[in-house]
C-alpha positions in Angstrom: 97.4 121.3 112.4 101.5 121.9 112.7 103.9 118.8 113.0 106.9 117.8 111.7 106.1 115.5 108.7 107.7 114.0 105.5 105.6 113.1 102.4 104.8 109.7 101.2 103.4 109.0 98.0 101.7 112.7 98.2 100.2 112.3 101.8 101.9 113.7 105.0 102.8 111.7 107.9 104.3 112.4 111.3 108.2 112.0 111.5 107.9 110.6 115.0 105.2 108.0 114.5 105.8 107.0 110.9 108.9 106.1 108.5 109.1 105.6 105.1 110.2 102.2 105.4 107.2 101.5 107.6 105.0 102.7 105.2 106.6 100.8 102.3 106.1 97.7 104.0 102.8 98.4 104.5 102.1 99.1 100.9 104.7 96.5 99.3 105.5 93.7 101.8 103.1 93.1 104.6 101.2 89.8 104.4 97.7 90.0 104.6 95.8 86.6 105.5 92.5 85.8 104.3 90.9 86.1 107.9 92.2 89.7 108.5 90.1 92.2 109.4 91.0 95.8 108.6 89.6 98.7 110.8 89.9 101.9 108.6 89.3 105.3 109.1 90.1 108.6 108.6 91.4 110.1 111.8 88.9 110.9 114.5 86.4 109.2 113.0 85.4 106.2 115.4 88.6 104.3 115.1 88.9 103.2 118.7 85.0 102.4 119.0 85.4 100.1 115.8 88.5 98.6 117.5 86.6 97.9 120.7 83.7 96.6 119.0 85.5 94.4 116.6 87.6 92.8 119.4 84.3 92.0 121.5 83.0 90.3 118.4 86.2 88.5 117.8 86.1 87.2 121.6 82.2 86.4 121.4 81.5 89.6 123.5 83.9 88.2 126.4 85.3 91.9 127.7 88.5 90.1 129.1 91.2 91.0 126.4 89.6 94.7 126.1 90.3 95.1 129.8 93.6 93.6 130.0 95.7 94.4 127.0 95.9 98.1 125.4 93.7 98.8 122.6 96.6 99.9 120.7 98.2 96.6 121.3 95.4 94.5 120.5 95.0 96.1 117.1 98.0 98.1 116.5 98.6 100.5 113.2 99.8 99.5 109.9 102.2 101.7 109.1 103.5 102.9 112.1 106.8 102.6 113.6 105.9 99.8 116.2 103.5 97.8 114.1 106.0 95.3 112.8 107.4 94.4 116.4 103.0 94.1 117.4 101.9 92.4 114.6 104.1 89.4 115.5 101.8 89.0 118.8 98.2 88.9 117.0 96.1 86.5 117.5 94.0 85.3 114.1 91.6 86.7 112.9 93.8 89.9 113.3 92.1 93.1 113.8 94.3 95.7 112.1 93.7 99.1 112.6 94.8 102.1 110.0 94.5 105.3 108.7 96.2 104.7 105.3 94.6 105.6 102.0 93.2 103.0 99.6 95.9 103.5 97.2 98.8 102.4 100.1 96.7 99.2 100.7 95.3 98.4 97.5 97.6 95.7 96.3 97.8 93.5 99.1 93.9 93.6 99.9 93.3 92.6 96.2 94.8 89.2 96.4 93.3 88.2 99.7 89.7 87.5 101.1 90.6 89.9 103.9 87.6 92.2 104.9 87.6 95.8 105.4 85.3 98.0 108.1 85.4 101.7 107.1 84.0 104.2 109.5 83.0 107.5 108.0 81.9 110.6 110.3 80.5 114.0 109.5 83.7 115.7 108.5 82.4 119.0 110.5 82.8 116.7 113.8 86.2 115.4 112.5 87.5 118.9 112.2 86.3 119.6 115.8 87.9 116.4 117.4 90.9 116.8 115.7 91.2 120.2 117.0 91.0 119.2 120.7 93.2 116.1 119.8 96.2 118.3 118.8 96.0 120.2 122.1 96.9 116.8 123.8 99.0 115.1 121.5 102.8 116.1 121.8 103.1 115.1 118.1 101.3 118.6 117.5 102.2 122.3 118.0 99.0 123.3 119.9 96.6 125.4 117.8 94.0 127.8 119.5 92.8 129.3 116.1 90.0 127.0 114.9 89.9 128.8 111.3 93.4 127.0 110.7 91.8 123.8 111.4 89.1 124.4 108.8 91.8 125.5 106.3 94.1 122.7 107.0 91.4 120.3 106.7 90.4 121.8 103.1 93.9 122.0 101.9 94.9 118.4 102.7 97.8 119.3 104.9 96.6 117.5 107.9 98.2 114.2 109.0 97.1 111.6 106.7 96.4 114.0 104.1 92.9 114.7 102.5 89.6 113.7 103.9 88.0 114.0 100.3 90.7 111.9 98.8 90.5 109.5 101.7 86.6 108.6 101.2 86.9 108.7 97.5 89.8 106.3 97.6 88.3 103.7 100.0 84.6 103.7 98.2 86.3 102.3 95.2 85.9 99.1 97.1 81.9 100.0 97.5 79.9 97.1 96.3 82.8 94.5 97.3 81.5 91.8 99.7 84.8 92.2 101.5 83.7 95.8 102.3 82.1 96.9 105.1 80.8 101.0 105.3 79.4 102.5 108.2 78.9 106.0 109.7 79.6 107.1 113.1 76.2 108.7 113.3 74.6 105.1 112.5 76.6 103.6 115.3 75.4 106.2 117.7 71.7 105.8 116.4 71.3 102.4 116.5 74.7 100.8 118.6 73.0 97.4 118.8 71.9 96.9 115.1 75.1 98.0 113.8 76.9 95.4 116.0 74.6 92.8 114.6 75.1 93.8 111.0 78.9 93.8 111.7 78.5 90.2 113.1 77.0 89.2 109.8 79.5 91.0 107.7 82.3 89.0 109.5 80.5 85.5 110.0 80.1 85.3 113.3 76.6 84.0 115.0 76.2 85.1 118.3 73.8 84.9 121.0 71.5 87.8 122.5 73.5 87.8 125.3 76.8 88.1 123.4 75.5 90.7 121.5 74.2 92.5 124.7 77.5 92.4 126.0 79.4 93.9 123.1 76.7 96.5 123.3 77.6 97.1 126.8 81.4 97.0 126.8 82.2 99.0 123.5 79.6 101.7 125.4 81.1 105.5 125.6 81.0 105.3 128.9 82.7 102.0 129.4 85.3 102.7 127.3 86.1 106.0 128.8 86.5 104.3 132.6 88.5 101.5 130.9 92.3 102.2 131.1 92.9 99.8 128.5 90.6 101.6 125.9 90.9 105.2 126.8 94.7 105.7 126.2 95.2 106.8 129.8 98.3 104.5 130.0 100.2 106.7 127.8 102.9 108.6 129.2 102.6 112.0 129.6 105.3 112.9 127.3 103.3 111.6 124.4 99.8 112.4 125.6 99.2 115.5 128.0 96.4 114.0 130.3 95.9 117.6 131.7 94.7 119.2 129.0 91.9 116.7 127.7 91.1 113.1 126.6 91.0 110.9 123.6 87.6 110.0 124.3 86.2 113.4 124.6 82.4 113.4 123.8 81.5 110.7 121.6 78.6 112.5 120.4 77.4 113.6 116.9 76.7 117.0 116.0 79.2 119.1 118.3 80.3 121.1 115.4 77.2 123.4 115.6 79.3 124.5 118.9 82.3 125.4 117.3 81.4 126.7 113.6 80.4 130.1 112.8 77.4 130.8 110.4 80.3 131.8 107.9 82.5 128.8 108.6 79.3 126.5 108.2 78.4 128.3 104.5 81.9 128.2 103.7 82.3 124.6 104.6 79.0 123.4 103.0 80.1 125.2 99.7 83.6 123.3 99.6 82.2 120.0 100.5 79.3 120.1 97.9 82.1 120.7 95.2 84.5 118.3 96.4 81.6 115.4 96.5 79.8 116.4 93.7 81.4 113.3 91.7 81.0 110.6 94.5 77.4 109.1 94.3 76.9 108.7 97.8 74.6 110.5 100.3 75.5 110.6 104.2 72.9 111.1 107.1 74.5 114.6 107.7 73.9 116.0 104.5 70.1 116.0 105.3 71.0 118.0 108.6 
């Protein structure tokens, strides 16, 4: 994944999207409110999907804001250039999206009752999604070599650094009542049940009809057709809509259409080596 970058606290960030000042603000100055909800992911792990779900829960299933305000405005990205301006317009409880690693937010979070929703996705599907994403976002130099995407993933040279470090960092909050961890695959398998669990975590008591509305309006087809949720409002110089879309397939297991047998075997070997000390198991490890 080729892009113009700088390094902040050991992690690569794109120069046109982040600055050291914005990251320092996120790490040291951002005032966290006790009712804040952080939507945290490694890139291409279901961030937009969870953003939609959380906003619908916040508004009791009413889709109005999701149909009138762009997704990146109603839940801006902490650490980015525009966040400090956008956060002033957020209504509480604020839903804040971020790909930042745990060590850049730990100090702020530790002093608050703010909640974190952390979504994890099969890393093989993450690589596939990143591969296509780099083709449409102007920050990146287009790459047709899938092996390079795999190599960059393992080397930790992608934007936002190592997937393994990201997971291990945020898993330090495992067992904390403020932390809710869910996988992309769980959301796919039981969308409604996942929404119910999220409502319980957030302390929201909603009716069956309200939950049904959340499920309906956060479906892949609904979001893909919603210009406020599919990122189609971004200008072509930022996102080349002729080469693809941010919401591409919304499925699990697409990696099987891209990895060779050798690539898959290599991935599994390195994955096991990196994850052996993390006392966790994920659904994709049983595939």
